[in-house]
PDB file as gemmi writes it, atoms N, CA and C in Angstrom:
CRYST1    1.000    1.000    1.000  90.00  90.00  90.00 P 1                      
ATOM      1  N   MET A   1     174.581 -97.680  38.324  1.00  0.00           N  
ATOM      2  CA  MET A   1     174.383 -98.702  39.215  1.00  0.00           C  
ATOM      3  C   MET A   1     174.766 -99.943  39.480  1.00  0.00           C  
ATOM      4  N   TYR A   2     174.732-100.586  38.011  1.00  0.00           N  
ATOM      5  CA  TYR A   2     175.202-102.047  37.845  1.00  0.00           C  
ATOM      6  C   TYR A   2     176.524-101.636  36.923  1.00  0.00           C  
ATOM      7  N   LYS A   3     177.480-102.341  37.516  1.00  0.00           N  
ATOM      8  CA  LYS A   3     178.828-102.565  36.880  1.00  0.00           C  
ATOM      9  C   LYS A   3     178.708-103.531  35.682  1.00  0.00           C  
ATOM     10  N   ASP A   4     178.628-104.287  35.784  1.00  0.00           N  
ATOM     11  CA  ASP A   4     178.461-105.522  34.758  1.00  0.00           C  
ATOM     12  C   ASP A   4     177.265-106.345  34.401  1.00  0.00           C  
ATOM     13  N   GLN A   5     176.943-106.760  33.163  1.00  0.00           N  
ATOM     14  CA  GLN A   5     175.963-107.685  32.379  1.00  0.00           C  
ATOM     15  C   GLN A   5     175.561-108.721  33.468  1.00  0.00           C  
ATOM     16  N   ALA A   6     176.743-109.248  34.449  1.00  0.00           N  
ATOM     17  CA  ALA A   6     176.070-110.790  35.103  1.00  0.00           C  
ATOM     18  C   ALA A   6     174.991-110.493  36.365  1.00  0.00           C  
ATOM     19  N   GLN A   7     175.590-108.836  36.734  1.00  0.00           N  
ATOM     20  CA  GLN A   7     174.887-108.432  38.024  1.00  0.00           C  
ATOM     21  C   GLN A   7     173.456-107.824  37.456  1.00  0.00           C  
ATOM     22  N   ARG A   8     172.939-107.591  35.978  1.00  0.00           N  
ATOM     23  CA  ARG A   8     171.804-107.015  35.736  1.00  0.00           C  
ATOM     24  C   ARG A   8     171.015-108.282  35.385  1.00  0.00           C  
ATOM     25  N   GLY A   9     171.383-109.331  34.855  1.00  0.00           N  
ATOM     26  CA  GLY A   9     170.802-110.630  34.353  1.00  0.00           C  
ATOM     27  C   GLY A   9     171.217-110.761  32.851  1.00  0.00           C  
ATOM     28  N   GLY A  10     171.274-109.893  32.572  1.00  0.00           N  
ATOM     29  CA  GLY A  10     171.501-109.846  30.498  1.00  0.00           C  
ATOM     30  C   GLY A  10     172.794-110.524  30.272  1.00  0.00           C  
ATOM     31  N   GLY A  11     173.186-110.001  28.932  1.00  0.00           N  
ATOM     32  CA  GLY A  11     174.500-110.624  28.726  1.00  0.00           C  
ATOM     33  C   GLY A  11     174.109-111.940  27.501  1.00  0.00           C  
ATOM     34  N   LYS A  12     175.486-112.626  27.399  1.00  0.00           N  
ATOM     35  CA  LYS A  12     175.418-113.478  25.809  1.00  0.00           C  
ATOM     36  C   LYS A  12     175.251-114.965  26.917  1.00  0.00           C  
ATOM     37  N   ASN A  13     174.967-115.151  28.184  1.00  0.00           N  
ATOM     38  CA  ASN A  13     175.228-116.206  28.886  1.00  0.00           C  
ATOM     39  C   ASN A  13     173.623-117.269  28.723  1.00  0.00           C  
ATOM     40  N   ARG A  14     173.105-116.861  27.432  1.00  0.00           N  
ATOM     41  CA  ARG A  14     172.122-117.950  26.705  1.00  0.00           C  
ATOM     42  C   ARG A  14     172.676-119.350  26.511  1.00  0.00           C  
ATOM     43  N   PHE A  15     171.961-120.287  26.964  1.00  0.00           N  
ATOM     44  CA  PHE A  15     172.111-121.631  26.976  1.00  0.00           C  
ATOM     45  C   PHE A  15     171.254-122.335  25.399  1.00  0.00           C  
ATOM     46  N   TYR A  16     171.702-122.943  25.144  1.00  0.00           N  
ATOM     47  CA  TYR A  16     171.063-123.754  23.926  1.00  0.00           C  
ATOM     48  C   TYR A  16     170.112-124.879  24.363  1.00  0.00           C  
ATOM     49  N   GLN A  17     169.046-124.947  23.692  1.00  0.00           N  
ATOM     50  CA  GLN A  17     168.005-125.963  23.996  1.00  0.00           C  
ATOM     51  C   GLN A  17     167.562-126.841  23.127  1.00  0.00           C  
ATOM     52  N   ARG A  18     167.960-128.103  23.206  1.00  0.00           N  
ATOM     53  CA  ARG A  18     167.502-128.840  21.582  1.00  0.00           C  
ATOM     54  C   ARG A  18     166.437-128.969  21.475  1.00  0.00           C  
ATOM     55  N   ARG A  19     166.225-128.386  19.965  1.00  0.00           N  
ATOM     56  CA  ARG A  19     164.703-128.784  19.736  1.00  0.00           C  
ATOM     57  C   ARG A  19     163.966-129.724  20.228  1.00  0.00           C  
ATOM     58  N   LYS A  20     162.583-130.122  20.658  1.00  0.00           N  
ATOM     59  CA  LYS A  20     161.753-130.757  20.795  1.00  0.00           C  
ATOM     60  C   LYS A  20     161.289-131.716  19.327  1.00  0.00           C  
ATOM     61  N   ILE A  21     160.993-132.293  19.669  1.00  0.00           N  
ATOM     62  CA  ILE A  21     160.339-133.108  18.593  1.00  0.00           C  
ATOM     63  C   ILE A  21     159.011-133.570  18.682  1.00  0.00           C  
ATOM     64  N   CYS A  22     158.003-133.823  17.926  1.00  0.00           N  
ATOM     65  CA  CYS A  22     156.986-134.391  18.159  1.00  0.00           C  
ATOM     66  C   CYS A  22     156.445-136.221  18.042  1.00  0.00           C  
ATOM     67  N   ARG A  23     156.354-136.690  19.463  1.00  0.00           N  
ATOM     68  CA  ARG A  23     156.564-138.168  19.099  1.00  0.00           C  
ATOM     69  C   ARG A  23     155.614-138.981  18.553  1.00  0.00           C  
ATOM     70  N   PHE A  24     154.544-138.094  18.155  1.00  0.00           N  
ATOM     71  CA  PHE A  24     153.483-138.697  17.339  1.00  0.00           C  
ATOM     72  C   PHE A  24     153.937-138.648  16.058  1.00  0.00           C  
ATOM     73  N   CYS A  25     154.591-137.410  15.447  1.00  0.00           N  
ATOM     74  CA  CYS A  25     155.292-137.904  13.986  1.00  0.00           C  
ATOM     75  C   CYS A  25     156.652-138.560  13.958  1.00  0.00           C  
ATOM     76  N   VAL A  26     157.307-138.789  14.908  1.00  0.00           N  
ATOM     77  CA  VAL A  26     158.294-139.696  15.069  1.00  0.00           C  
ATOM     78  C   VAL A  26     157.932-141.538  14.778  1.00  0.00           C  
ATOM     79  N   ASP A  27     156.894-141.565  15.759  1.00  0.00           N  
ATOM     80  CA  ASP A  27     156.704-142.837  16.008  1.00  0.00           C  
ATOM     81  C   ASP A  27     155.123-143.265  15.048  1.00  0.00           C  
ATOM     82  N   ASN A  28     154.834-143.379  13.811  1.00  0.00           N  
ATOM     83  CA  ASN A  28     153.233-143.781  13.494  1.00  0.00           C  
ATOM     84  C   ASN A  28     152.655-144.859  14.283  1.00  0.00           C  
ATOM     85  N   GLY A  29     153.571-145.697  14.833  1.00  0.00           N  
ATOM     86  CA  GLY A  29     152.371-146.681  15.389  1.00  0.00           C  
ATOM     87  C   GLY A  29     151.704-146.277  17.067  1.00  0.00           C  
ATOM     88  N   MET A  30     152.006-144.787  17.366  1.00  0.00           N  
ATOM     89  CA  MET A  30     151.549-144.247  18.522  1.00  0.00           C  
ATOM     90  C   MET A  30     150.362-143.396  18.127  1.00  0.00           C  
ATOM     91  N   GLU A  31     149.080-143.800  18.612  1.00  0.00           N  
ATOM     92  CA  GLU A  31     147.980-143.362  18.151  1.00  0.00           C  
ATOM     93  C   GLU A  31     147.676-142.350  19.422  1.00  0.00           C  
ATOM     94  N   ILE A  32     146.717-141.280  18.696  1.00  0.00           N  
ATOM     95  CA  ILE A  32     145.846-140.922  19.854  1.00  0.00           C  
ATOM     96  C   ILE A  32     144.385-141.340  19.923  1.00  0.00           C  
ATOM     97  N   ASP A  33     143.901-141.691  20.899  1.00  0.00           N  
ATOM     98  CA  ASP A  33     142.534-142.601  21.036  1.00  0.00           C  
ATOM     99  C   ASP A  33     142.092-141.618  22.273  1.00  0.00           C  
ATOM    100  N   TYR A  34     141.041-141.280  22.512  1.00  0.00           N  
ATOM    101  CA  TYR A  34     140.250-140.937  23.829  1.00  0.00           C  
ATOM    102  C   TYR A  34     139.855-142.074  24.390  1.00  0.00           C  
ATOM    103  N   LYS A  35     139.777-143.384  23.911  1.00  0.00           N  
ATOM    104  CA  LYS A  35     139.672-144.558  24.722  1.00  0.00           C  
ATOM    105  C   LYS A  35     141.032-145.041  25.603  1.00  0.00           C  
ATOM    106  N   ASN A  36     142.195-144.224  25.378  1.00  0.00           N  
ATOM    107  CA  ASN A  36     143.077-144.644  26.296  1.00  0.00           C  
ATOM    108  C   ASN A  36     143.779-143.881  26.898  1.00  0.00           C  
ATOM    109  N   PRO A  37     143.125-143.831  28.193  1.00  0.00           N  
ATOM    110  CA  PRO A  37     143.519-142.662  29.418  1.00  0.00           C  
ATOM    111  C   PRO A  37     144.920-142.845  30.111  1.00  0.00           C  
ATOM    112  N   LYS A  38     145.676-144.167  29.779  1.00  0.00           N  
ATOM    113  CA  LYS A  38     146.602-144.145  30.301  1.00  0.00           C  
ATOM    114  C   LYS A  38     147.978-143.399  29.297  1.00  0.00           C  
ATOM    115  N   GLY A  39     147.562-143.359  27.982  1.00  0.00           N  
ATOM    116  CA  GLY A  39     148.229-142.642  27.349  1.00  0.00           C  
ATOM    117  C   GLY A  39     148.179-141.403  27.207  1.00  0.00           C  
ATOM    118  N   LEU A  40     147.125-140.571  27.414  1.00  0.00           N  
ATOM    119  CA  LEU A  40     146.822-139.471  27.323  1.00  0.00           C  
ATOM    120  C   LEU A  40     147.088-138.828  28.830  1.00  0.00           C  
ATOM    121  N   LYS A  41     147.440-139.442  30.004  1.00  0.00           N  
ATOM    122  CA  LYS A  41     147.574-138.969  31.242  1.00  0.00           C  
ATOM    123  C   LYS A  41     149.316-138.110  31.428  1.00  0.00           C  
ATOM    124  N   GLN A  42     149.986-138.569  30.467  1.00  0.00           N  
ATOM    125  CA  GLN A  42     151.139-138.153  30.116  1.00  0.00           C  
ATOM    126  C   GLN A  42     151.178-136.335  29.438  1.00  0.00           C  
ATOM    127  N   PHE A  43     149.701-135.926  29.206  1.00  0.00           N  
ATOM    128  CA  PHE A  43     149.733-134.968  28.595  1.00  0.00           C  
ATOM    129  C   PHE A  43     149.040-133.942  29.566  1.00  0.00           C  
ATOM    130  N   ILE A  44     148.566-134.279  30.741  1.00  0.00           N  
ATOM    131  CA  ILE A  44     147.707-133.436  31.414  1.00  0.00           C  
ATOM    132  C   ILE A  44     148.548-133.461  32.659  1.00  0.00           C  
ATOM    133  N   THR A  45     148.337-132.488  33.385  1.00  0.00           N  
ATOM    134  CA  THR A  45     149.032-132.027  34.744  1.00  0.00           C  
ATOM    135  C   THR A  45     148.365-132.685  35.968  1.00  0.00           C  
ATOM    136  N   GLU A  46     148.781-132.615  36.824  1.00  0.00           N  
ATOM    137  CA  GLU A  46     147.959-133.267  38.568  1.00  0.00           C  
ATOM    138  C   GLU A  46     146.916-132.209  38.367  1.00  0.00           C  
ATOM    139  N   ARG A  47     146.850-131.391  38.164  1.00  0.00           N  
ATOM    140  CA  ARG A  47     145.869-130.527  38.388  1.00  0.00           C  
ATOM    141  C   ARG A  47     144.638-130.899  37.568  1.00  0.00           C  
ATOM    142  N   GLY A  48     145.470-131.602  36.387  1.00  0.00           N  
ATOM    143  CA  GLY A  48     144.130-131.995  35.225  1.00  0.00           C  
ATOM    144  C   GLY A  48     144.196-130.957  33.788  1.00  0.00           C  
ATOM    145  N   LYS A  49     145.132-130.094  33.896  1.00  0.00           N  
ATOM    146  CA  LYS A  49     145.379-128.926  32.777  1.00  0.00           C  
ATOM    147  C   LYS A  49     145.936-129.737  31.770  1.00  0.00           C  
ATOM    148  N   ILE A  50     145.584-129.278  30.619  1.00  0.00           N  
ATOM    149  CA  ILE A  50     146.344-129.798  29.148  1.00  0.00           C  
ATOM    150  C   ILE A  50     147.559-129.135  29.250  1.00  0.00           C  
ATOM    151  N   ILE A  51     148.617-130.174  29.112  1.00  0.00           N  
ATOM    152  CA  ILE A  51     149.938-129.156  29.002  1.00  0.00           C  
ATOM    153  C   ILE A  51     150.428-128.789  27.704  1.00  0.00           C  
ATOM    154  N   PRO A  52     150.750-127.650  27.500  1.00  0.00           N  
ATOM    155  CA  PRO A  52     150.702-126.546  26.470  1.00  0.00           C  
ATOM    156  C   PRO A  52     152.315-127.294  25.311  1.00  0.00           C  
ATOM    157  N   ARG A  53     151.848-127.346  24.062  1.00  0.00           N  
ATOM    158  CA  ARG A  53     152.947-128.027  23.001  1.00  0.00           C  
ATOM    159  C   ARG A  53     154.570-127.236  23.353  1.00  0.00           C  
ATOM    160  N   ARG A  54     154.333-126.030  23.719  1.00  0.00           N  
ATOM    161  CA  ARG A  54     155.635-125.689  23.871  1.00  0.00           C  
ATOM    162  C   ARG A  54     156.623-126.604  25.286  1.00  0.00           C  
ATOM    163  N   ILE A  55     155.686-126.964  25.962  1.00  0.00           N  
ATOM    164  CA  ILE A  55     156.773-128.089  27.084  1.00  0.00           C  
ATOM    165  C   ILE A  55     156.669-129.218  26.458  1.00  0.00           C  
ATOM    166  N   THR A  56     155.754-129.981  25.998  1.00  0.00           N  
ATOM    167  CA  THR A  56     155.801-131.337  25.507  1.00  0.00           C  
ATOM    168  C   THR A  56     156.263-131.430  24.088  1.00  0.00           C  
ATOM    169  N   GLY A  57     156.165-130.613  23.049  1.00  0.00           N  
ATOM    170  CA  GLY A  57     156.843-130.671  21.746  1.00  0.00           C  
ATOM    171  C   GLY A  57     156.308-131.430  20.791  1.00  0.00           C  
ATOM    172  N   THR A  58     154.941-131.870  21.231  1.00  0.00           N  
ATOM    173  CA  THR A  58     154.289-131.625  19.606  1.00  0.00           C  
ATOM    174  C   THR A  58     153.905-130.776  19.190  1.00  0.00           C  
ATOM    175  N   CYS A  59     153.705-131.498  17.846  1.00  0.00           N  
ATOM    176  CA  CYS A  59     153.773-130.479  16.776  1.00  0.00           C  
ATOM    177  C   CYS A  59     151.811-130.170  16.752  1.00  0.00           C  
ATOM    178  N   ALA A  60     151.871-128.677  16.199  1.00  0.00           N  
ATOM    179  CA  ALA A  60     150.366-127.998  16.276  1.00  0.00           C  
ATOM    180  C   ALA A  60     149.004-128.979  15.731  1.00  0.00           C  
ATOM    181  N   LYS A  61     149.370-129.993  14.983  1.00  0.00           N  
ATOM    182  CA  LYS A  61     148.588-130.857  14.153  1.00  0.00           C  
ATOM    183  C   LYS A  61     148.256-131.814  15.002  1.00  0.00           C  
ATOM    184  N   HIS A  62     149.329-132.602  15.690  1.00  0.00           N  
ATOM    185  CA  HIS A  62     148.692-133.324  16.913  1.00  0.00           C  
ATOM    186  C   HIS A  62     148.371-132.724  18.467  1.00  0.00           C  
ATOM    187  N   GLN A  63     148.897-131.501  18.357  1.00  0.00           N  
ATOM    188  CA  GLN A  63     148.108-130.905  19.898  1.00  0.00           C  
ATOM    189  C   GLN A  63     147.027-130.806  20.069  1.00  0.00           C  
ATOM    190  N   ARG A  64     146.052-130.241  18.601  1.00  0.00           N  
ATOM    191  CA  ARG A  64     144.904-130.155  18.315  1.00  0.00           C  
ATOM    192  C   ARG A  64     143.843-131.551  18.707  1.00  0.00           C  
ATOM    193  N   LYS A  65     144.652-132.660  17.952  1.00  0.00           N  
ATOM    194  CA  LYS A  65     143.643-133.954  18.331  1.00  0.00           C  
ATOM    195  C   LYS A  65     144.084-134.480  19.899  1.00  0.00           C  
ATOM    196  N   LEU A  66     145.264-134.138  20.478  1.00  0.00           N  
ATOM    197  CA  LEU A  66     145.499-134.448  21.696  1.00  0.00           C  
ATOM    198  C   LEU A  66     144.293-133.762  22.563  1.00  0.00           C  
ATOM    199  N   SER A  67     144.282-132.695  22.383  1.00  0.00           N  
ATOM    200  CA  SER A  67     143.321-131.703  23.497  1.00  0.00           C  
ATOM    201  C   SER A  67     141.818-132.830  23.050  1.00  0.00           C  
ATOM    202  N   LEU A  68     141.741-132.624  21.824  1.00  0.00           N  
ATOM    203  CA  LEU A  68     140.213-133.280  21.285  1.00  0.00           C  
ATOM    204  C   LEU A  68     140.240-134.408  22.028  1.00  0.00           C  
ATOM    205  N   ALA A  69     140.930-135.524  22.121  1.00  0.00           N  
ATOM    206  CA  ALA A  69     140.856-136.530  22.798  1.00  0.00           C  
ATOM    207  C   ALA A  69     140.845-136.624  24.086  1.00  0.00           C  
ATOM    208  N   ILE A  70     141.019-135.625  24.603  1.00  0.00           N  
ATOM    209  CA  ILE A  70     141.236-135.317  26.291  1.00  0.00           C  
ATOM    210  C   ILE A  70     140.079-135.341  26.511  1.00  0.00           C  
ATOM    211  N   LYS A  71     139.840-133.869  25.799  1.00  0.00           N  
ATOM    212  CA  LYS A  71     138.277-133.400  26.085  1.00  0.00           C  
ATOM    213  C   LYS A  71     137.185-134.712  26.077  1.00  0.00           C  
ATOM    214  N   GLN A  72     137.219-135.319  25.193  1.00  0.00           N  
ATOM    215  CA  GLN A  72     136.310-136.760  24.933  1.00  0.00           C  
ATOM    216  C   GLN A  72     136.274-137.466  25.948  1.00  0.00           C  
ATOM    217  N   SER A  73     137.427-138.110  26.432  1.00  0.00           N  
ATOM    218  CA  SER A  73     137.933-138.707  27.738  1.00  0.00           C  
ATOM    219  C   SER A  73     137.221-137.947  28.714  1.00  0.00           C  
ATOM    220  N   ARG A  74     137.525-136.910  29.254  1.00  0.00           N  
ATOM    221  CA  ARG A  74     136.857-136.362  30.144  1.00  0.00           C  
ATOM    222  C   ARG A  74     135.147-136.351  30.076  1.00  0.00           C  
ATOM    223  N   GLN A  75     134.381-136.608  29.016  1.00  0.00           N  
ATOM    224  CA  GLN A  75     133.307-136.568  28.821  1.00  0.00           C  
ATOM    225  C   GLN A  75     132.638-137.767  29.453  1.00  0.00           C  
ATOM    226  N   ILE A  76     133.538-138.806  28.884  1.00  0.00           N  
ATOM    227  CA  ILE A  76     132.650-140.125  29.013  1.00  0.00           C  
ATOM    228  C   ILE A  76     133.520-140.665  30.586  1.00  0.00           C  
ATOM    229  N   ALA A  77     134.247-139.885  31.309  1.00  0.00           N  
ATOM    230  CA  ALA A  77     134.813-140.139  32.832  1.00  0.00           C  
ATOM    231  C   ALA A  77     135.504-141.222  32.165  1.00  0.00           C  
ATOM    232  N   LEU A  78     136.793-141.249  31.638  1.00  0.00           N  
ATOM    233  CA  LEU A  78     137.731-142.186  31.651  1.00  0.00           C  
ATOM    234  C   LEU A  78     139.060-140.648  32.443  1.00  0.00           C  
ATOM    235  N   LEU A  79     139.026-139.977  32.102  1.00  0.00           N  
ATOM    236  CA  LEU A  79     140.243-138.950  32.676  1.00  0.00           C  
ATOM    237  C   LEU A  79     139.305-137.712  33.375  1.00  0.00           C  
ATOM    238  N   PRO A  80     140.035-137.488  34.553  1.00  0.00           N  
ATOM    239  CA  PRO A  80     139.374-136.065  35.354  1.00  0.00           C  
ATOM    240  C   PRO A  80     138.914-135.102  35.099  1.00  0.00           C  
ATOM    241  N   PHE A  81     137.996-134.001  35.250  1.00  0.00           N  
ATOM    242  CA  PHE A  81     138.320-132.864  34.747  1.00  0.00           C  
ATOM    243  C   PHE A  81     139.290-132.157  36.124  1.00  0.00           C  
ATOM    244  N   VAL A  82     139.325-132.364  37.060  1.00  0.00           N  
ATOM    245  CA  VAL A  82     139.758-131.656  38.069  1.00  0.00           C  
ATOM    246  C   VAL A  82     140.670-132.609  38.693  1.00  0.00           C  
ATOM    247  N   GLY A  83     142.284-132.206  38.635  1.00  0.00           N  
ATOM    248  CA  GLY A  83     142.896-133.368  39.510  1.00  0.00           C  
ATOM    249  C   GLY A  83     142.498-133.313  41.166  1.00  0.00           C  
ATOM    250  N   ARG A  84     143.449-133.826  41.856  1.00  0.00           N  
ATOM    251  CA  ARG A  84     143.754-133.903  43.515  1.00  0.00           C  
ATOM    252  C   ARG A  84     143.869-132.649  43.821  1.00  0.00           C  
ATOM    253  N   PRO A  85     143.610-132.189  44.580  1.00  0.00           N  
ATOM    254  CA  PRO A  85     143.743-130.773  45.421  1.00  0.00           C  
ATOM    255  C   PRO A  85     145.029-130.785  46.398  1.00  0.00           C  
ATOM    256  N   PRO A  86     146.015-129.719  46.299  1.00  0.00           N  
ATOM    257  CA  PRO A  86     147.284-130.426  46.950  1.00  0.00           C  
ATOM    258  C   PRO A  86     146.912-129.954  48.589  1.00  0.00           C  
ATOM    259  N   GLN A  87     147.841-131.079  49.139  1.00  0.00           N  
ATOM    260  CA  GLN A  87     147.256-131.353  50.963  1.00  0.00           C  
ATOM    261  C   GLN A  87     148.528-130.735  51.456  1.00  0.00           C  
TER     262      GLN A  87                                                      
END                                                                             
């Protein structure tokens, strides 16, 4: 049916993606704090979901601290549980 690899979508045309680094490991001055909603907003979507570490590049240790801080910040109403609905 398909003659070459390009039509099927397979093959060796894989692109190399640079390894993401944890910005908390690189910059020790950067702190994960639930009282800083401005810093935590970078790690949640417009809908209010926590962005996974495979996208942000944070390490497992800091992702756990980050998700805990986001949840604490939601409880004391510094961050919303749900973002704005699309219009």
